[in-house]
C-alpha angles and dihedrals in degrees: 000000000000091000091052091052090049091052091049094050092046092049090050090053091051091050091050090052094050095046100045111105095187125066115262113228117246088229091063094099093166090065098041095044089066089077097058114004114097089352111144103184133134123234089256090054093052092048089052095045095048105055121201092238092058093049090053091046093054090045091055102034104030107021093159091059092050090048091050092048090055092045094050093046091051090045090054091050091050093049092050092045089053093047094046098237092271096178137041092248091060091049092052089049090054091051092048092050090046093052093044093052091046087056097046106038099074090057091052092049094050092062112076090206089064095045096110098035098105091044095053117108114255132173111282112266111269095028131089123232091258093051096047126090135183093281094049096056126086137159115282089236092060091049090050095048093046092050093049091048091051092047091052087066099036112136115243090009107062102352134036114262115240091207137020115276113250130199091268093037091108090066090061095054094093092051093050113124102228091192086078091057102054107152101233140018117255132077109032096354129075103182120090109220119218112268111249119179093199092056090047091051092050092047089051092054092050093046090052089055089047091051089048090054091051091049093079082098089070091066097055126088115265089230089068090086098155098050110115118218103245092200093057091039093059096037092054096041128096088257084080103074091196095057097114099043090045092052094048093043093053093045095045095047090054097045095043095049114114112186092191097052112174090352097248106163116251093359090138089061094051100044134038114245106218091165090059092053090047092049091053094049091043090053093049092047091049097051091047091050090052091049093076093078095049092052089050088056097231133110116210091194091070091061096049120109106238090215093056110121098209112156123199087184099098137057090235089068090077092056092045095050094048093051116031111339098060122048092190121164128200088266095055118094107226092194090061089044093053093045093050092050099053105115112151114114093222089057091049090049092051093049096044094045091050096047091044092050092052095044090051093047096090089051093061116119122201135180090236111064115242091356094134126058114251118207120231100199097081093125093055089049091055090051090051092049090050091053092046091055095040098046100036113044091181088062090049091053090047091053092050099044093077139028090265087098087072089064085064096039097055097054091044090054089046091054092046092052094043094049100039096103098033112098092199091059100049090114090057090056090050096052091046092052091046090055092049090048090053093048094045090061088074122075094222092063092060090047093051091053089071091074111111115259105232108147106080120212123193105270130144095232136119116292110247142159110223148081137313087266089062090051091052093050094045092051093046089051089051092051092051097044101039106016128112116282091242087070093065093098087061095062092091090052094048093051092043089059090052091047091052094053098035097091089061102045107112102185127010118196122240090252094054092044091052091049091056092048091048090055090052090050090052099044095043091058105125098232091049092050092049098041099076133022091234103043095091090065088074090060090050091053093051093047088051089054091053092046092050093051094046095046099041109020105026097130098065100032100076089134092062092043089052090049091051090052092049092048096040091127089071092062093044089051090052091049090050097040109158115246103179121111096244093054092048093050092045091054092049092047090054089058094048089071089067126074102212131051092202107045102034096059093053098041089050095061104019101116124143113266095203142343091269091064096067111134133217120244116289106268119162130146106285122228110252116228115258091018114165116228132185118223122239134219119249114274118238117251119263094257089057092043098054142035123212122243127182118221113225126208093265091055097254120129128232119203112235118219095199106095092195089079090067089070096046093262090298124150115275099186092100090048092059092054095052101026095093092049091050093049092049094049090046094055093050093044114103091186094243088137129173127217093274095037096113092052092047093048091051091050093049091051092048094047095044091056095035088237121166130162110265130187091246091054093050091048092049093065101024090066089056097052105129096231100131097094094045093046090051090051091051091046091056104035106035094067090046093051093046091049094050091048091052096042095048098029091235120185098158116088091209090073091051090049090051090052092049091046091062096038127103138201097194109152093005101083126073118267108289113262119232115271109255118204122190108210125196113255124198114244141165093258096058091043089057091045092053093048092051093044094047096051091044089058092048092048092053097041098053101072101129094090099008098232099179102017115135094006122129102258117181104186092076141355124253112224129189111223 
């Protein structure tokens, strides 16, 4: 009954606000207190009782009243943060103000005329206009962020009090050392605080308001790539005295979270999991806070001295960095600074173990269906792992120095395979491929892939017995041959990953070898080569893979050598590729009879290579009807995404200045003619693509630049095809294999494999070429892509209550699939 009365009184207050034609004075506390004093409503209640239409109506018809409402709500938060929320009534007031601001802020951000409202200078809370002076005024946004930060470490509200609150305890709230109240043990904090669901719930409410403040970025044009988010800039600066404990609290809560707990079946259905909700909001807040540095285009990790012994493992670190150790300015993101300076192995172990546990959670199989809780924030976890590796190279090297990296690889491949045909999860495939591209730039990643793949996860891929490298190749083949058409721009990235690791792969299985040869068969199809000015690059990548394996890992890769011998006609056809006009036109006319660029090429040649390649039924996550999807920015091309490095004999890498090497020495003349058209179409593309979108986009590019395949163009790259090593291998081994088959009357391929296994080509092959690694390089295009993708995830994930639903976001488009 009491709750019904509270709803009624609150609704009456909202109606009064929307119907008043005259401004209500800020001093009228009786009127404004109706919105938060003695209001016992949930966030869902407030979202229902404050409709979007009424917020917009007040914004347009009574802007002064909406401004005063925001000011008074922030004022109340500041006053309670300063007093320490000493009673239950104050705590309920804080929650009511928090929920109300979370409801209102998106509608303020969506109106350009209100863009600077929170950053306008207003009298300091608690003082009148007459009493205030220049030093006592600050932007409303700074007051709000400071109050929320204080409240996140408020004893008996969001953290456990270490002593009983006294009458003058409120005076000590500003002198409280929040480093002693970090929420969870882990990085920088050894004590494990007592789990309190009420504290977790209150933290979740405040973090949701914090995330809503940061979301002003959603309402700005994506072309505004250099605009810094002022909310994040202030929150992560040294003006926020809680920066370090907030960073460690968010990171530790995420990495320490265990959704399974003690493993009691169906416990997540019997009990509410406040820690799970907190971990999700903490993760989203953390990745947004780390986004500031990427948008700014700088990487603090690159400027760090690797010998610096800076430890974030003690509370004293905060004092040191704010005085002498850290020369941070307002423009420096302390969250990025702290993340890049973590260096203790026990901290790396804690982070990697936590991220790996959560990424592997959806892969768990139990005898009782749905008995274990499955997390839903896997995409945010992948973004966090990306930032950890990109901003802290010591963490990247720690991940790669042992087989622990495979605990990250397997779930990523699972997600890629599961999402490959789901249009609403195209972004997930992109972030997974980006991570693998980043990892593949390091030699240790290729070496770790040689570990046998024993733990089977539920994936609809070919059955094989082999290594993690085989798993990677099989999944990549599945993405290319049966993935959604919107994944076609990723083909270069997928093959680049395989090229990077190929010099270190000691023994490919027959299944993986056949998959690579099938891709070559597909991409060397004449109509596919002639259809687009960039398609031949895929053939160059695959030939480079074969050359790397033959030159550096010939001894153990008899399966691949056998496959090359069986498919030798492919290489002879490439060497004798027709270049006359009539042959080119004939190949293109053959394609014109098909409707789809993507499916026809694979269906045309997709025949089983052997009995071991049989595939399970097609089972990927279906697209639910009426699914909302956020659009993505166009991804940069592979030559903009990577930089080439040559591996020397001692294992060190040397950056190559010649950009041609990025495209396997292929001709780039055609690229220069169509590059501008591709970039233009990519910027305008919102990725709301139809089934034939790839074909249409290719045609529009070709027609806009008047490009057509010409004999000179074909000759320009055909002459550079790296076929010498493969042709020499075929020249030596084919006669030997044919002879042994005739002499012994062999019909079983196992005998041929045994012969190849003990064969050698020492002294018969050309001089080994230098190993070329294409490493990911940070650039403006990927920074913008990540920002769009990250906010799209956050928009779609926060639906209870729907914080941003039906607001006019500008950073991306919301599509209904």
